[in-house]
C-alpha positions in Angstrom: 0.0 0.0 0.0 1.8 3.2 -1.2 2.3 6.1 1.2 1.1 9.2 -0.7 1.8 11.8 2.1 3.2 12.1 5.6 2.6 15.0 8.0 2.8 15.5 11.8 3.6 11.8 12.2 0.5 10.7 10.2 1.1 8.5 7.1 -1.6 8.6 4.4 -1.9 5.5 2.2 -4.1 4.0 -0.6 -4.3 0.4 -1.7 -3.8 -0.4 -5.4 -6.1 -2.4 -7.7 -9.1 -4.4 -6.7 -8.3 -4.3 -3.0 -9.9 -0.8 -2.8 -13.6 -0.6 -2.2 -16.1 2.3 -2.5 -16.6 4.9 -1.2 -13.3 6.6 -2.1 -11.2 6.7 1.0 -7.7 7.0 2.5 -5.9 4.9 5.1 -4.3 7.1 7.8 -1.8 5.6 10.3 -0.6 7.4 13.5 1.4 5.8 16.3 0.3 2.4 15.3 -3.4 3.2 15.1 -5.3 3.1 11.8 -8.3 5.0 10.5 -10.1 5.1 7.2 -11.5 8.5 6.0 -14.0 9.1 3.2 -12.5 11.5 0.7 -15.7 13.1 -0.4 -17.1 13.8 3.1 -13.9 13.7 5.3 -15.9 11.4 7.7 -14.0 8.7 9.6 -15.3 5.3 8.4 -13.3 3.0 10.7 -10.7 3.0 13.4 -9.3 6.2 14.9 -6.7 8.0 16.9 -6.5 11.2 18.8 -9.3 13.8 17.9 -6.7 16.5 17.1 -4.9 14.3 14.5 -8.2 13.2 13.0 -9.1 16.9 12.5 -5.7 17.4 10.7 -6.5 14.5 8.4 -10.0 15.9 7.6 -8.5 19.4 6.9 -5.8 17.9 4.7 -8.5 16.0 2.7 -10.4 19.2 2.1 -7.3 20.9 0.8 -6.4 18.1 -1.5 -9.7 16.4 -2.4 -9.3 16.7 -6.2 -5.8 15.2 -6.1 -7.0 12.4 -3.8 -9.9 11.5 -6.1 -7.5 11.4 -9.0 -5.2 9.2 -7.1 -8.2 7.0 -6.2 -9.0 6.5 -9.8 -5.4 5.7 -10.6 -5.3 3.2 -7.6 -8.4 1.4 -8.9 -6.7 0.9 -12.2 -3.5 -0.3 -10.5 -1.5 2.7 -11.8 1.3 4.2 -9.7 0.1 7.0 -7.4 1.6 10.5 -7.0 2.6 12.1 -3.8 0.3 14.7 -2.3 1.7 17.8 -0.5 1.6 17.4 3.3 0.3 19.9 5.8 3.0 22.3 6.9 
């Protein structure tokens, strides 16, 4: 599962190919805890970690939604993903 961005200790990843299921989402990992976030709504779908880090992920999704949806389509085809700018 490629890592497409890392910020504040949070790694953002997407699966490639048929392993991904709808709705479009990202996998976030922070201090060994995992969460899935819906790209279109920013809502947490599964898992979780500290509320402040979840808010950072949601804000990052809003800032990069178009890029994430493009990466999602590429991932579904099994194409290599591009990196997305982290929060600074």
